[in-house]
C-alpha positions, 0 to 999 in steps of 0.5 A, a space after each residue: 499500499 505503502 510503495 504503490 502511493 509513492 509511485 502514484 505521489 512520484 508521477 504527481 510530482 512528474 518523477 515520470 519512469 518510462 517503464 512501469 512493471 506492476 506483477 505479483 498474486 495481489 491484483 488490486 493495486 496493480 489496477 490501481 496504478 495502471 488506471 491511476 496513469 491512464 486517467 492522469 498523464 495525458 489530456 482527454 485531448 492527447 489521448 486519441 492519439 497517443 494513449 493505447 491498451 493492449 492484452 496479451 493475449 491479442 499481442 507479441 513482445 514485438 508489437 509491444 516493442 513497436 508501439 513503445 518505440 513510436 513518437 506522441 503526436 502533438 504531445 509530450 508523451 505517449 502511454 502505452 498499456 499492456 494489461 493481462 501481459 501474464 498471457 505473454 509469460 513464455 517470451 515477457 524476458 524479451 521485454 528486456 532488451 527494450 528495458 535496457 533503452 526504452 523510448 524516453 517520450 513513451 510511458 510503458 505500463 506493463 500489468 502482469 497479475 497473478 504472477 512474478 518474474 524471476 528477480 534473478 534474471 536480465 528483465 528484472 534488474 533492467 527494468 530495476 535500473 530504467 523503470 519502476 519495478 512493482 509487486 503486489 503481494 497478497 495479503 494473508 486473512 489476517 492482514 485484510 481487517 488493517 488492511 480496511 481500517 487504513 483504507 476508510 480513513 484514508 477517505 475520512 471514514 472509520 470502522 469498528 474492528 467487529 464490523 471490519 472482521 465481518 467484511 473479511 469472512 463473509 468476502 476473503 481475502 479479495 482486495 478489489 471486491 472488498 473495495 466495491 462494497 466499501 465504495 457502495 458504503 461511502 456511497 450512504 455514509 457522509 464522510 466521518 461515518 464509523 462503519 457498523 456491524 448494522 450498517 454493514 447487515 443493512 447495506 450488504 446483507 451479512 447478518 451482524 448476529 450469525 456470522 462466523 465471527 460471532 460463532 468463534 466469539 460465543 464458542 471461545 465464551 462458552 455460550 453454549 445457547 448462542 453457538 448452537 443458536 448461529 450453527 442452527 442458522 447455519 443448518 438453514 442456510 448453508 449455501 451462505 455459510 458453507 461448512 468448509 469455511 467454518 471449519 477452516 476458520 474454527 481451526 484458524 482461531 484454535 491455533 491462535 489459542 494454542 499459541 495463546 497459551 505458548 506465550 510467556 508474555 501475555 501482554 496485550 501488545 505481545 499478544 496481538 503482534 504474537 497472534 497477528 490480531 487487532 488488540 482489540 481481540 486480545 481479550 476474547 482470546 485470553 477469555 477463551 484460553 481459560 475455557 479451553 487448555 491445551 488438552 482441550 484446544 488439541 481436542 478441537 483441533 482433531 475434531 475439525 480435523 476429523 470434520 472435515 474428512 467427513 465433509 468430503 465423504 470419507 467415513 460417513 455419507 450423506 450426512 447433511 453438512 448442519 448435522 456434522 456442524 451440530 456434532 462438532 460443536 456439541 463434541 467440543 463444547 462439552 
């Protein structure tokens, strides 16, 4: 995020490079940087003759170089954007010869999504000298909540930790998908608004009471009644609450409780850092650790593995996912 901001800031200051090679598993900032260059480097009048977008599946390295070597018409520079350049992965190294001596009046933007080029090879080394190589790494799930908070803060909004966690659980780690939902919320909320679970429930359709976040919290607190209520809701709405997702999240939850037991320093800051969670949730893990000693945590992890195997039809055929989840809950909490 900071590196992407720096690239945009440099461009705004007039420090424009002849090549931007944007790569990585997460496409969000690749698209954002490419869109910024597309929208801001040329005027609308200049774009007609001096800006083009081509796609990797429809072109070759030779064609890209040929277009990049053209001179601009009635403008200071031209912009050539290559989207889906990962389709050229077999020949992408051939771009190295152009990168050694790029056309100074061309800004070549290469969007190489879901992959990255070998840093040991000539192309990476050459572009690092003459242009910019940006790698957008995919965030881990425990980093996405913080990303949501920072993104909204940069737009003069706030969000509660629970609301951020709800978005992560419902939307996963696809930043583009998450940002689309954030923008919807921004359309209906004034600047300065704190996004709450209630706002998310009303406008995105995620239940603030019946979700995996609330389930793990109820299990950790030993609240059997609430946990069973959530499980019954999941059983009635299996498409919106797939068992595999719940098992995965519960496994991560109990793994963190296991880590908590092994920590010598159990201060809020230390626990948040080691478990990679928001400090807001540390007290929940402390409470869960009291309810689930090491032996009980190990048993829960074993039961989760057993249920995962059963859900795939091994040793248990035609058992509804809701029944498997109810059986799992009883065994864990008893």
